[in-house]
C-alpha positions as CSV (number, residue, x, y, z in Angstrom):
1,M,75.8,8.9,145.4
2,K,75.8,8.6,149.3
3,R,79.4,8.0,149.2
4,L,80.2,10.7,147.1
5,S,78.3,13.2,149.5
6,I,79.9,11.9,152.6
7,V,83.7,12.1,150.8
8,L,82.4,15.6,149.9
9,M,81.5,16.6,153.4
10,V,84.7,15.4,154.8
11,I,86.7,17.1,152.3
12,M,84.9,20.4,153.2
13,V,85.2,20.3,156.8
14,T,88.9,19.3,156.4
15,F,89.6,22.6,154.3
16,N,87.1,24.9,156.4
17,S,89.5,24.0,159.7
18,C,92.7,25.0,157.9
19,S,94.0,28.5,158.2
20,I,96.7,29.8,156.2
21,K,98.2,33.2,156.6
22,F,99.5,34.7,153.5
23,N,100.7,38.3,154.9
24,G,104.5,37.2,154.8
25,A,105.3,37.7,158.3
26,S,107.2,35.3,160.2
27,I,107.2,36.4,163.8
28,P,108.2,34.4,166.6
29,P,105.5,33.4,169.0
30,E,107.5,35.1,171.9
31,M,107.7,38.4,170.3
32,K,104.7,40.1,171.5
33,T,105.6,44.0,171.6
34,I,107.5,46.5,169.3
35,A,108.2,50.2,169.6
36,V,108.3,52.6,166.6
37,E,110.7,55.6,167.3
38,F,109.7,58.8,165.7
39,F,111.7,59.2,162.5
40,E,113.2,62.7,162.2
41,N,113.6,64.4,158.9
42,N,117.5,65.1,158.1
43,A,117.3,65.3,154.5
44,Q,118.2,68.9,153.3
45,L,114.7,69.6,151.4
46,V,112.5,69.3,154.4
47,V,108.6,68.7,154.2
48,P,107.2,69.8,157.5
49,Y,104.6,66.6,157.9
50,L,107.0,63.9,156.1
51,S,108.6,62.8,159.6
52,Q,105.1,62.1,161.2
53,Q,103.2,61.1,158.4
54,F,106.1,58.4,157.8
55,T,106.1,57.3,161.5
56,E,102.6,56.8,161.3
57,D,102.4,55.0,157.9
58,L,105.2,52.4,159.6
59,K,103.3,52.3,162.9
60,N,99.8,51.8,160.8
61,R,101.4,49.0,158.7
62,I,102.7,46.9,162.0
63,R,99.1,47.3,163.5
64,S,97.4,45.9,160.5
65,Q,99.5,43.1,159.7
66,T,100.9,41.6,162.8
67,R,99.6,41.1,166.1
68,L,102.4,43.1,168.0
69,S,101.3,45.9,170.4
70,L,102.9,48.7,170.0
71,T,104.6,50.3,173.0
72,Q,106.9,53.2,174.2
73,S,108.5,51.6,176.9
74,E,110.4,48.3,177.1
75,S,109.6,46.2,174.1
76,D,110.5,43.0,172.4
77,A,111.7,44.7,169.2
78,S,112.0,48.3,168.2
79,I,112.5,50.2,164.8
80,E,114.2,53.7,164.8
81,G,115.4,55.9,162.0
82,R,115.5,58.9,160.2
83,I,114.5,60.6,156.8
84,T,118.2,61.1,154.9
85,N,117.0,62.2,151.8
86,Y,114.3,63.9,150.0
87,D,114.9,64.9,146.6
88,I,113.1,66.1,143.2
89,R,115.0,66.1,139.9
90,P,113.7,66.1,136.4
91,V,114.1,63.0,134.7
92,S,113.3,63.8,131.5
93,L,112.8,66.9,129.0
94,T,110.1,67.9,126.5
95,D,111.8,70.9,125.1
96,N,115.5,71.0,124.5
97,E,115.9,74.4,123.7
98,Q,114.2,75.6,126.8
99,L,114.8,72.7,128.9
100,T,111.8,72.3,130.3
101,A,110.8,69.3,132.5
102,G,108.7,66.6,131.1
103,S,108.6,64.3,134.2
104,S,110.4,64.5,137.7
105,R,111.0,61.8,140.1
106,L,110.5,62.3,143.8
107,T,113.0,59.9,145.7
108,I,112.8,59.3,149.7
109,T,115.6,57.7,151.2
110,V,115.1,56.3,155.2
111,S,117.7,55.0,157.3
112,A,116.0,52.4,159.5
113,K,117.6,50.3,162.5
114,Y,115.4,47.5,163.7
115,T,116.7,45.6,167.1
116,N,115.2,42.1,167.9
117,N,115.6,42.0,171.7
118,L,114.8,38.3,171.4
119,D,117.2,37.4,168.9
120,P,119.8,40.0,168.0
121,K,121.1,38.0,164.9
122,Q,117.7,39.2,163.4
123,S,118.6,42.8,163.7
124,F,119.9,45.4,161.0
125,E,120.7,48.6,160.2
126,E,120.1,49.6,156.6
127,S,119.0,52.4,154.2
128,F,115.7,52.2,152.0
129,T,115.4,54.5,148.9
130,R,112.2,54.5,146.8
131,Y,110.9,56.7,144.1
132,K,107.9,58.1,142.0
133,D,108.1,59.5,138.6
134,F,105.2,62.4,138.0
135,A,104.5,65.2,135.6
136,L,103.0,68.4,136.6
137,N,100.6,68.3,133.7
138,G,99.5,72.1,134.7
139,Q,99.2,70.9,138.3
140,S,101.6,72.7,140.8
141,L,103.9,70.5,142.8
142,Q,102.4,71.2,146.2
143,A,99.3,69.8,144.7
144,L,101.0,66.4,143.6
145,E,103.2,66.1,146.8
146,P,101.0,64.6,149.5
147,Q,99.7,62.1,147.1
148,L,103.4,61.2,145.9
149,I,104.5,61.0,149.7
150,K,101.7,58.8,150.4
151,D,102.5,56.4,147.5
152,I,106.4,56.3,148.6
153,N,105.8,55.7,152.0
154,V,103.5,52.5,151.5
155,M,106.9,51.3,149.1
156,L,109.1,51.8,152.2
157,T,107.0,50.6,154.9
158,E,106.7,47.5,153.1
159,D,110.3,47.0,152.7
160,I,111.2,47.9,156.3
161,F,108.1,45.6,157.3
162,N,109.6,42.8,154.8
163,R,113.1,43.2,156.0
164,A,112.2,43.0,159.8
165,F,109.7,40.2,159.4
166,A,109.3,38.4,156.0
167,Q,112.5,36.1,156.3
168,W,111.7,33.6,153.4
């Protein structure tokens, strides 16, 4: 019984001293800073707060999932870009005679450029598109739009973050 206690204690101490990170980020130890530039809205349909919200959502993702410091001056890496598309279209009809939309789709496209000043081979320039389907169900688009934008921003910032930092 004493042996079993000792073996269990050794196993517990061994596993308690291990630390594994599961956020998927593979940031080199020498990278300390990143600059995130303001994402200007160049889409034909402009939502006044979209640029600011997207930029802040991307910064918050980097703050919460990395050890990198955000800076506005010289940095080890930078992300810049623009919102290139904001589109709302019907995706299904409820009434063929009156062509009433049953559900619609909000699509946002962002063009992002990631520059890794420590390893330029890791840099990229790419477009990311995400969408969310919704039904008005008696509500106005203006009432649903803020949450739709938040949901799509989560997906877009995850895509950009993973492309920049999750190299697996």
